[in-house]
N, C-alpha and C positions, 0 to 999 in steps of 0.2 A: 328240409327246414327243421330247425331246432325248436323244441318246446321251451320257450324262455320263461317258464315259471321259476319260482325261487328254487324248487327242487331240481329242475332241469339245469339251471345255471350252476348250482353247486356241483351237480354231477359232471358237468362239462369241465369245471375246474379240477375235479378229482382225477381226470384223465391225464394230468400232467401238463395241460395246456396245449396238447397236440392239436386238438380241434380248433382252439382259439387262435393258433398261429397261422391258420390258412389265409385269412384276409391280409395279414402282414406280408406273406410271401408274394402276394399279387403285386404289391407296390414295387417289387424289384424287376418285374417283367417289362417288356417293351410296351409303350403306350398302345392302347387299343385303336387310337386314331393319331395320325401325325400329319404335319404340314408337308406337302410335296411341291408347292409352288406359291409364289407371291407375284401377282400381276397388277398392272396399272394401265388403264385406258382413259383417254380424255373423251368424255361423252358430253357433247355440248361444250361447256367450258369447265365442267367439274372433273378433276382427277377422281376416278373411281377405283377402289382397291378391291381385288378379289383374292382371297386366301383359299387355295385348293388343298384338299386332303386326300388321303389314300382310301377313304371310305365313301367317296362320292358326295360328300357334304362340302359346300362352299359357303364362305361368309363374305359379306360386302361391307365396305366402309366408303366414306366420301370426304373429299376435301372441298373447301369453299370454291365457288365458281370464279373467284378473282385470282386463282392460283394455278392456272394450267401449266406453269413453268416448273411445278414441283414433282412432275413425274419421275425424273431421275433420282430425286431425293427419296421417293417411296422405294424405288428398286434398290437403293443403297442398302436397305435393311434386309434384303432377301436372304443373304447368307446367314444372318443372325437367327432367322426363324425357321429355316428348313429343318425338318426332322423333329421339331418340337410338337408336343401335344397341345393343340390349340385350346383345349378346354382348361388347361392350366394357365389361365390368363395372366395371373400375377407373375408366374415364373418367366413367361415369355417377355413380359414388359420389363422385368428386371434387366434383361439383356439389352434393351434398346432405349428405355426412357431417358437415360442420362445423355443420350446422343442427340437430343432435340434441344430447342431453345425457344426464346420468345417469338411471337408471331413474326414471320410466317413459318419458322423452322421447326415448330412443334406439330405442324399439321399432319405430316406423314405418320409420325408416331401415334397421333390421336386417331387417325383413320384406321390404322392397323389394329389398335385396341378395340375399336368399334366392330371391326370384322371378326375379331376373336370372340367377342360376346355373342355375335350373331351365330357363330358355329356352336358355341357352348350351349346356347339356348336350344338350338335344333337337336343337338345330341341328347340333351336332357329332356327334350319334348316339352319345354316350358318357355313362356315369354321371358325376355331379358329382365324385366322388372322383378321377376321371381328370384333371379340370381343376385340381384342388387339389394335384396332384403325384403322384397314384397311391396305391393302397392299400398299407399294410404289414401289414395284418391282414385275414383273411377273415371273421372274426366279431368283434363288438364287445361289450364288457361294459357293462351298464347296472345301476345300483343302484336300490333301491326308495325312491322319494320319494313316488310317486303312488298306489300300491296301498295303500289304507287300510281299516281296519275300525273300526266305532264303538267308542268307549271306554266302559266301564261306570262308571268313576270315575277318580280321580287318585291312588290309592295305589300303592305299589310292586307289589303283587299284580295290580292292574289293568294296569299296564304289562307285567308278565310275561305275562299271558294274551293281551294284544294282540300282543305280539311273537311268541308261539307261533303265532298265526294267520298272521302275515306270513311266518314261517319255513316254513309249509306251503303258501304261495301257489303256484299252478300255474306261475308264471314261474320258480320255482327260483332266486330271487335269491341271490347270493353275498355281497352287501353291502346292508345296510339302514340308512337314515337316519331318525332319530327327533328330533322337536323337543323340547327341554327348556329350562328356564330362561325367560328373557324372550321367547324365540321361541315359547313355549307359554303363552299367557295363561291357559288353563284350569288348567294345572299351578300357575302362580304364584298365581292368585286363589283356588285351593282351599286354600292354606296360610293359617294364622293367623300374622300377623306374619312374613311371609317375607322382607321387605326394608324398608329404612328410608324408605319413601314410601308413597303410595297409588296405586291403579290409575287410569290415565288413560283418557279416551274420545277418539274421533276416529280418526285414521289408525292402521293396524295396527302392532303392536309398538312402541307409544309408551312402555311402562313401562321404567324404568331406575333404577338406584340401587345402593347398597351392600347386599349380602345380610346377613341375620341369621345367626347360627349355626344356628338351626332351619331356616331356608330352605335354606342350603347343604347341610345334612345330609339334608334331604328329597330334594333333586335327586340327590345322590349315591346315596341308597338306591334311587331309581327306576332309575338307570342300572345299578347292581349287579344288580337283579332282572332287567332285560332281558338283560344279558350272560350271566347264569347260564343263561337259556333258550337262547341262541345258542351258547354254548360257543366252541370255536375253529373250528367248522364254517362260521360265517357272520360276516362283519365287521359291526361296529356303528359308525356315524358319528353325530355329534350336531350338530344345528342349534341353536345356543345363544342367539343374540341377533339384533340388537345390544342393548347396554344394560349390559353387565357393567363394573364397575370393574376396573382392571388388577389390583389386589390380589386380588379374588375370582376373576378369571380364572386367575391363577397358582395359587392355592390349590386351585381346582377341578381344574385340569389335573393337578397333582401327586397329588391324591387318587385320580385315575382311572388313573394310570400302570400300576399292576399289572394293570388290565383290558385293556390293549392296545387301546384305542379307536382306530379307524382315523383319525378326525380330529375336531377341534372347530371348528365353523364359525361365523363372524360374531360372535365374542365381543364385539368392540369396536365395529365399525361393520358395515354391511351393509344389505340390503333397500333402503329408500328414502332412505338417507343419501347426500348428494351429494359424498362425499369418502371416501378409504380410511383415513386416519390411520395411515400406515406406521410412524411412530416408536413408537406405543403397541403395535401388533401385534408389532413387533420385540422389545419388552421381554418380552411374553408368550412369544413363540416361543423366545427364548434361555433361558427359565426352566423349560422342560419338555421331556421326551423325546417327548411326544405331538405329532402333526402338527397344525399350525394352518392353517386354511383360510379364505379369503374371496374375494369378487369378483363376486357375482351382480348387484350394482347398478351395476357400473362400465361406463362407455361409452368405447370406443376404447382403443387400445394405449397412448397417451400417459399415461393415468391408471393404468396398471399399472406404469409405469416405476419409481416409488419402491418399491412393494411388492417388485418383482423385484430391482432393483439393490441395495437395502438388506437383502436376505435377510429381509424382514419376516415372511414366511409360508413354510410348507413346501409348500402346495398353493394354486393359484389356481383359481377356479371361475366363470369368466364364463358368461353365458347367451347363446347365439347370437341370441336374440330381443331382447337388450338391448345387447350389446356393440358392435354395428355390423355383424354378419353373420358368414358362414362364413370368408371369407378373413381377416377381422380376428382371429377367434379362432385361426386357424392361425398367424398371425404371433405372437400372444401366446404360444401354446404352444411355438413354437420358441425364442422369446427366453427363456421360463421354463426350457426345457430346458438352454440354455446356462449357466444359473445354478444348476442342480441342483434346480430346483423342479418339482413334479408338477402335473398338471392334471386336475381332475374337474369337468366342466361342469355347471352348474345347468340345470334344464329341467322342473320339475314341472308347470308349467301350459302347456307349449309345444304341446300338441295333436298330432294325428296327422301333419299336414304338418311340424310341427316335429320330430316323431319321425323322419320320413324324412330331414330335414336333418341331425339328430344322427348318424344311422347313416352317411351319406355323409361327413360331416366326421370322425367318429371313425375311420373306416377309414384316413384319410390323416394323422392326427395322429402326432407322433413318439412315441418309446418312454417318454416321461414321462406318457403317458395312463393313467389309472386306470379310470374308468368315467363315463358320463354319467347324469344323473338321469332315470329312466324316466317319460315323461309318458303320461297315459291320455286317451282320448277322452271328453269330457264335454259333453253327456249321452251315454248309451251308444249312441244311434243314429248317432253319428259313425262307428262301425265299419261301418255299412251304406252310408255315402255316400262312402267312400274305397276305391278299388281299388288293388291292387298291393302291399299289405303281406303278409308271409308269414303263414301260418296253421298253427300258432300263431306269434305275433310273436316270442316269446322261448322259448328252450329252455335249461334249466339255467343261467339267468342271462346268456345270451348271445343276440345277434341276428345271424343270418347276413347278410352284406352282399350286396345284390342288384346286378345289373348292367344294369338298364334305363336308358335315356337320361334325363338330367335327374335330378330327385330320385327318379324311378321310381315315383311314385304319381300317380293321377289321380282326379278326381271322377266318381262315378256321377251324372251330371247330373240325370236324371229324379228320382232319389231325393233328391238334395241340394236341388233346387228346392222340394220339399215343405216344407223347413225355412227358407225365406227369408221375411223380413218383406216386407210389400208395397212398402216403399220400396227394397228390394234386388231386386225381381223380375226386373230386366234384367241381373243380375250375370253370368249365364252366356250371354247372347245374343251 
């Protein structure tokens, strides 16, 4: 070890720089750790990514439970990452990030990035939040998107009763999101003549159109019933679309202004739409005092540029399992903060590995952070195959940030193996 006093530093320089050159020479050597395999298994419904290294360290990432069909897409990237140093996260991502796209096609890239951070944290011996700039909060707020109870029907009274159950949930949520309008096909299809078109079949949330007066009044009545149950104790956010006409979106928002709804999400575009349509969102945003939110389907920072720079929304909601990963969302959050825009990440289907990633990321996000959408393990046996989560996970609407290296969660491998399909039996070997 050198004595880095002023005299020692000058003495080192006087040797002609030979001593100082040693660290530079190291950069030309082979990486101390390299990727030897990229694997994907469907565990329950979630594609789970495992990056294997030559040093016995593995990192895990996860894709939403709605996308078991993405396994081949994950494996497509294998040849791009083999031999790379997984702790050089940015360099690995430069090779693959351009090969993704809007939801669902950015999911594989995002899960790989998540697994790289898991390895980098383990190698450095620090939690991922340290590598993302360090935490600014010791506990993170999550809102209820995933803890659901069966609906008895589609009347305002049914929504009030359902909201009462969520209010009493053991997690103690301080903010609850409920689907209404075109994001809730059951609500819309229970109406008689709710909008000027007919229900569609195929991909989810395909219905769209101009609402009838009856349809608009029914949605407003359901919202009023839910808010009456929550009062001012718990916030209510609404997942609305996509599919609303701009005129209806503005009328709906203005009707709800006295209720102080926390945000209206995805009114114009969202989910599986491959564009954000900033101009139309901006028209809605400028027409109401309620916060307008979107972004779960968007891949990469470049595609948030118009929404943010044009002040098209008040809140962005990227999903770390769709947007390109944790560092990508951190960049988006900081850029949004510069423009006075908040962030409330999407995450309902992100699973328990995704939950761990959300916690690490939320700890390091700037002060425009509101809450992330709380994902649950599905099926319930997921809670028996993942070690490292707090028990209980959430207290009074918050999750304490843990300090274990990497994402801080691991698989109980014997328990997890019991749930692998035969084709995935070597996933943990």
